[in-house]
Every structure is written in C-alpha cells, then in structure tokens.
C-alpha positions as CSV (number, residue, x, y, z in Angstrom):
1,M,-33.3,-19.7,6.5
2,T,-30.7,-18.7,10.0
3,S,-27.4,-17.8,8.9
4,P,-24.0,-20.1,10.1
5,S,-23.2,-18.4,13.2
6,P,-19.8,-17.2,13.6
7,E,-18.7,-19.7,15.4
8,S,-19.4,-21.8,12.3
9,L,-16.3,-20.1,10.5
10,V,-13.1,-21.9,10.0
11,V,-10.5,-19.4,9.4
12,T,-7.0,-21.1,8.3
13,Q,-3.9,-19.0,6.3
14,A,-4.4,-18.2,2.8
15,T,-2.0,-19.2,0.5
16,L,-1.2,-17.4,-2.9
17,D,-4.0,-19.8,-4.6
18,D,-6.2,-18.1,-2.4
19,W,-5.2,-14.4,-4.0
20,P,-8.0,-13.9,-6.6
21,V,-10.6,-14.5,-4.6
22,I,-9.3,-11.7,-1.9
23,K,-8.3,-9.4,-5.6
24,G,-11.6,-9.9,-6.3
25,W,-13.6,-8.6,-3.9
26,A,-10.5,-5.6,-3.2
27,A,-11.4,-5.0,-6.8
28,D,-15.1,-4.8,-6.1
29,E,-14.4,-2.0,-2.8
30,G,-12.8,-0.2,-5.6
31,W,-9.0,-0.1,-4.0
32,D,-7.8,-1.3,-7.6
33,P,-5.0,-3.4,-6.4
34,G,-1.6,-4.4,-8.6
35,E,-2.4,-6.7,-11.8
36,S,0.7,-8.9,-9.5
37,D,0.8,-7.7,-5.6
38,G,0.2,-10.9,-4.9
39,G,3.5,-12.3,-5.5
40,C,4.7,-9.7,-4.0
41,F,2.7,-9.4,-0.9
42,F,3.3,-13.1,-0.1
43,A,7.2,-12.6,-0.7
44,Q,6.7,-10.4,2.4
45,D,5.0,-12.9,4.8
46,P,4.0,-16.2,3.4
47,E,1.9,-16.6,6.5
48,G,0.6,-13.2,6.7
49,F,-2.7,-14.1,4.8
50,F,-6.1,-15.2,6.0
51,L,-9.7,-16.9,4.3
52,G,-12.6,-17.3,6.6
53,R,-14.6,-19.8,5.4
54,I,-18.1,-21.7,5.8
55,D,-18.6,-25.0,4.5
56,G,-15.1,-24.8,2.7
57,E,-17.0,-21.1,1.3
58,P,-14.6,-18.4,1.7
59,V,-16.4,-15.4,3.2
60,S,-13.8,-12.9,4.3
61,A,-10.2,-12.0,4.4
62,I,-7.5,-10.3,6.5
63,S,-3.8,-9.9,6.1
64,V,-1.3,-9.1,8.8
65,V,2.0,-9.3,7.6
66,N,5.1,-8.6,9.5
67,Y,8.0,-6.8,9.2
68,G,10.6,-8.0,12.0
69,P,10.5,-8.4,14.9
70,D,8.8,-5.1,15.8
71,Y,6.4,-4.0,13.2
72,A,3.4,-5.0,11.3
73,F,1.0,-4.1,8.9
74,L,-3.1,-5.1,8.4
75,G,-4.7,-5.6,5.5
76,C,-6.9,-6.7,2.7
77,Y,-9.7,-6.9,5.2
78,L,-13.1,-8.2,4.0
79,V,-16.5,-9.8,4.5
80,R,-18.5,-10.1,1.4
81,P,-20.8,-8.1,0.9
82,D,-23.7,-10.3,1.0
83,L,-22.5,-11.6,4.5
84,R,-21.4,-8.2,6.8
85,G,-23.2,-8.0,9.9
86,R,-23.2,-11.0,11.2
87,G,-20.0,-11.5,13.0
88,Y,-17.8,-13.5,10.4
89,G,-15.6,-9.8,10.2
90,L,-15.1,-10.0,14.0
91,T,-14.3,-13.6,14.5
92,T,-11.3,-13.4,11.1
93,W,-9.4,-10.5,12.9
94,K,-9.5,-11.8,16.3
95,T,-7.8,-15.1,14.7
96,A,-5.8,-13.3,12.6
97,L,-4.3,-10.9,15.2
98,A,-2.4,-13.6,17.0
99,H,0.0,-13.4,13.8
100,A,1.0,-10.3,14.8
101,G,2.8,-11.2,18.6
102,G,3.6,-8.5,20.6
103,R,4.1,-6.4,16.9
104,T,2.6,-2.5,16.8
105,I,0.2,-3.2,14.2
106,G,-0.3,-0.2,11.3
107,L,-3.6,-0.2,8.8
108,D,-5.0,1.7,6.4
109,G,-8.9,2.6,7.4
110,V,-11.1,3.1,5.5
111,V,-13.8,5.8,6.7
112,A,-16.8,3.1,7.4
113,Q,-13.8,1.2,10.0
114,Q,-12.2,3.7,11.6
115,D,-14.3,4.0,15.4
116,N,-14.3,-0.2,15.1
117,Y,-10.7,-0.1,14.5
118,R,-10.4,2.6,17.2
119,Q,-12.0,-0.4,20.1
120,S,-9.3,-2.5,19.1
121,G,-6.4,0.3,20.5
122,F,-5.5,2.0,17.0
123,E,-4.6,5.7,17.3
124,L,-5.0,8.3,14.2
125,A,-1.6,9.1,13.2
126,Y,-2.5,11.0,9.8
127,K,-5.2,10.9,6.7
128,T,-3.9,9.6,3.1
129,F,-6.1,10.0,0.0
130,R,-6.8,8.6,-3.5
131,F,-5.9,10.7,-6.0
132,G,-6.6,9.6,-9.6
133,G,-7.1,10.5,-13.2
134,V,-4.8,11.3,-15.9
135,L,-1.5,13.2,-15.3
136,G,-0.5,15.6,-18.1
137,D,1.9,14.9,-20.8
138,V,4.2,17.5,-19.5
139,P,5.0,18.8,-15.5
140,A,3.3,21.9,-15.0
141,A,5.2,25.3,-14.8
142,G,7.8,25.9,-12.9
143,E,8.2,22.5,-12.3
144,S,11.0,19.4,-12.2
145,D,11.6,18.3,-15.8
146,G,12.9,14.7,-14.6
147,T,16.6,15.7,-15.0
148,G,18.8,12.7,-13.2
149,V,15.4,10.1,-13.5
150,R,16.0,6.5,-14.8
151,A,14.9,3.4,-14.6
152,A,16.2,1.4,-12.0
153,E,18.7,-0.8,-12.1
154,A,19.9,-4.0,-10.7
155,S,22.9,-2.5,-8.8
156,D,21.0,0.3,-7.5
157,L,19.0,-2.5,-4.9
158,D,21.3,-1.9,-1.9
159,A,21.0,1.8,-2.3
160,I,17.0,1.7,-2.7
161,T,16.6,-0.9,0.0
162,A,18.5,1.4,2.9
163,Y,16.2,4.6,1.6
164,D,13.7,2.5,1.6
165,S,14.3,1.5,5.2
166,A,15.1,5.1,6.1
167,C,11.5,6.2,4.8
168,Y,9.4,3.3,6.6
169,P,8.9,2.0,10.3
170,A,10.3,-1.8,9.9
171,D,13.6,-3.3,7.6
172,R,11.8,-4.9,4.4
173,P,14.7,-5.7,1.5
174,G,13.1,-9.2,0.4
175,F,9.5,-7.4,0.0
176,V,11.4,-4.9,-1.6
177,Q,13.0,-6.7,-4.5
178,H,10.0,-8.3,-5.0
179,W,8.2,-5.1,-5.6
180,L,11.2,-3.2,-8.1
181,T,10.8,-6.3,-10.4
182,G,7.3,-7.5,-10.0
183,P,5.9,-8.7,-13.2
184,G,5.1,-4.7,-15.0
185,H,6.2,-3.1,-12.7
186,R,8.7,-0.7,-13.1
187,A,10.9,1.6,-11.0
188,L,12.8,4.7,-11.4
189,V,15.4,6.7,-9.3
190,R,16.7,10.1,-9.1
191,I,20.6,9.4,-8.8
192,V,22.3,13.8,-8.3
193,D,26.4,13.8,-7.9
194,G,26.0,10.3,-7.7
195,R,23.7,9.9,-5.2
196,L,20.5,8.1,-4.7
197,T,17.8,11.0,-3.7
198,G,14.6,9.1,-4.7
199,Y,12.7,6.3,-5.4
200,S,8.8,5.2,-7.0
201,V,7.7,2.4,-8.4
202,I,4.3,2.8,-11.6
203,R,2.4,-0.6,-12.2
204,P,-0.4,-1.6,-13.8
205,A,-3.7,-2.6,-11.8
206,L,-6.9,-3.2,-13.0
207,T,-8.6,0.0,-14.0
208,S,-5.4,2.8,-13.3
209,L,-1.4,2.7,-12.7
210,R,-0.5,2.8,-9.0
211,V,2.4,5.1,-8.2
212,G,3.7,4.0,-4.4
213,P,6.0,4.7,-3.1
214,L,7.4,7.9,-3.9
215,F,10.3,8.2,-1.6
216,A,12.7,11.5,-2.0
217,D,14.9,13.7,-0.6
218,T,13.1,17.2,-1.4
219,P,10.2,18.3,-3.0
220,D,12.5,19.0,-5.8
221,D,13.0,15.1,-6.5
222,A,9.8,14.0,-5.4
223,R,8.9,16.4,-9.1
224,A,11.5,14.7,-11.0
225,L,10.5,11.3,-10.5
226,F,6.5,12.4,-10.9
227,A,8.2,13.7,-14.6
228,G,9.6,10.4,-14.7
229,L,6.3,8.4,-13.8
230,A,4.3,10.4,-16.1
231,A,6.2,9.6,-19.2
232,E,5.4,6.3,-17.9
233,A,2.2,6.5,-17.7
234,D,1.9,7.6,-21.5
235,G,-1.6,9.4,-21.0
236,R,-2.9,6.4,-18.9
237,P,-5.4,6.7,-15.4
238,V,-3.2,6.7,-12.6
239,A,-3.5,6.5,-9.1
240,V,-1.5,7.5,-6.1
241,D,-2.0,7.2,-2.4
242,I,-1.0,10.8,-1.0
243,P,-0.7,11.2,2.8
244,E,-2.3,14.7,4.2
245,T,1.2,15.4,5.9
246,S,2.7,15.6,2.5
247,V,1.7,19.4,1.4
248,A,3.9,19.0,-1.6
249,G,2.6,15.7,-2.6
250,V,-0.8,16.8,-2.6
251,A,0.4,20.0,-4.3
252,M,1.9,17.7,-6.5
253,A,-0.9,15.2,-7.6
254,E,-3.3,18.7,-8.0
255,A,-0.7,20.5,-10.3
256,Y,-0.8,17.9,-12.9
257,G,-5.2,17.5,-12.2
258,L,-5.3,14.3,-10.2
259,T,-8.5,14.7,-7.8
260,P,-9.5,12.8,-4.5
261,S,-11.8,10.0,-4.9
262,F,-11.2,8.7,-1.0
263,E,-9.2,8.5,2.4
264,T,-8.3,5.9,4.8
265,A,-6.5,6.6,7.9
266,R,-3.6,5.7,8.8
267,M,-3.4,4.2,12.4
268,Y,-0.9,2.4,14.7
269,T,-1.4,0.2,18.1
270,G,1.6,1.9,19.8
271,P,4.9,3.2,19.0
272,V,7.0,2.8,15.7
273,R,10.0,3.3,15.1
274,P,11.6,7.0,14.1
275,H,12.0,7.0,9.5
276,A,12.0,9.8,7.4
277,T,7.9,11.1,7.3
278,A,9.1,14.0,4.8
279,R,10.3,12.4,2.4
280,V,6.9,9.7,2.1
281,Y,5.4,11.9,-0.8
282,A,3.2,8.5,-1.8
283,V,2.5,4.8,0.5
284,T,3.8,2.2,-1.0
285,T,0.3,0.6,-0.8
286,L,-2.6,0.9,1.3
287,E,-2.3,-3.4,1.7
288,L,0.7,-3.1,3.0
289,G,1.7,-0.1,4.5
C-alpha cells in the first residue's frame, strides 16, 4: 500500500492538549521529558508547537519557541518511527520554521540529524552530553558542602530572572517564573554575602530527576548547588545535560559517579547576543535551550 505523500500532511499549531502525544514520542526516543514540562513550555510561546497529521492522525511534531524579537529555539522534532523517511518531517520543519521569522534559531541536535541541520544553515557551537546515574550521598572529597544553598523563595524571583538573562541568549522572565514553580520542580539558590551567585532546578521526569539549569558564578558555587541537588535527589537517578565547554561541570558530574549516555550539538543559524557561557554548568532543557 502506498503511503500518503508529504502533500497530504496537514501541519497546524499544537495545543497543550496535544502535549501528551509529543511527550510520549520524546520518551520513546529516550529523551526523558519532565513530567510537567508541557505547561512551562507552552507558557513561553503557546503558538510555538506544531503537529503534522494525516487523516487527523498525528505523525510528526516540532517546536519553534520564540524568545523576544531576536532569538528562537527549535526542539521536539519528531516523526513516528513507522513513518520516517517519507518527507513528513521535512514538511513539518519547513512549516514551523516560519514561526521564527528573522530570528536567530538555536537547537540541540541529535547526532543523526546534524548533517540535515547544517544544510538548513545551522552551525555548530558546542556539544552537550547527557550524564546520568545516582548521585553520591555526600560531595566528593574537597568539594563544597552546600554552604549558602537554600530553596528559592518568591522574593528571589527578580534576582533569579536577572541572573538567568545574563546566562542565556535572550530574556525569558515568563518561562523562568513557571520553571521555578512548576509541579514537582525544586529550585535552589546560592546566596553569598547577600548576593545570588547561582541557581538550579531539579524536576521529576519519567525515569529520573532532571537537573537544569545549573548556572553559577564559580566552580565553588556550582559544587555547592550540586551538593544541594544531591540532597534533593535522595538516592534517585538523575540526568543532567552539560556543555563540553564546562570542564568543571563535566568533572563535577564524573566526581558524583554520573556517566555520559548520549550527546547533542548546540547549533545556531546566526549570531546570538553575548551571555555568560562560563556560568553555564548545565543547560535548562534540550527542548527549549
């Protein structure tokens, strides 16, 4: 039986009600999406999610989430495994990309798709590695004991939002507010001499607790937050996505016994605004950057 042509695919904006389909496909790929990611994602750009359907049946997905006038992030690029290689993904891609307009687009691309992304104008910035496992009960020898780390409070929101903006290619106050307070999310801050020196979030996912972001001024700040995350995890498996550029972040993960499982490539279609990449010990999420 001949498969419907790509021209038969109808690509429309997805709603939050469609998120379980996208989440299920992502889980099947081993991406381990967070249990409450959907509400946080759609809060940033409710028009940035797309589904491709044939005869009303979902077969493909993608997100192109806009952050302000200059930057967008592409993720959730998925085609049902039994329908791959038939052009449905490319049709979905082309339709959704228009949502970004003239913005620079970022993505974290799986190895199998990186050549395709290059053909669409994306260029490699760095690789990111997913580390996973069970964190040690106590910090490794010589590392911070978590001094100055506490749960984030409502009064910290302005400081965290400003800190996040310094570490990310765009301002995203609405997303940050939802990310800090999403169901099951636990946000930690480090305060030194009355000043915020880093923050992180840990959240439940299908097979682990996901850590992200982990933004911090110094390796000591990052280690202190990581010690706090270990306490929050309480022996449960965690997963964290660490840029290869963060040598201290990789060393920290290895010191806690985490091991790499897969890699992605952070790629951009153009320039992004300067931001404090040295403070990025773990990215927020592969789906929204």
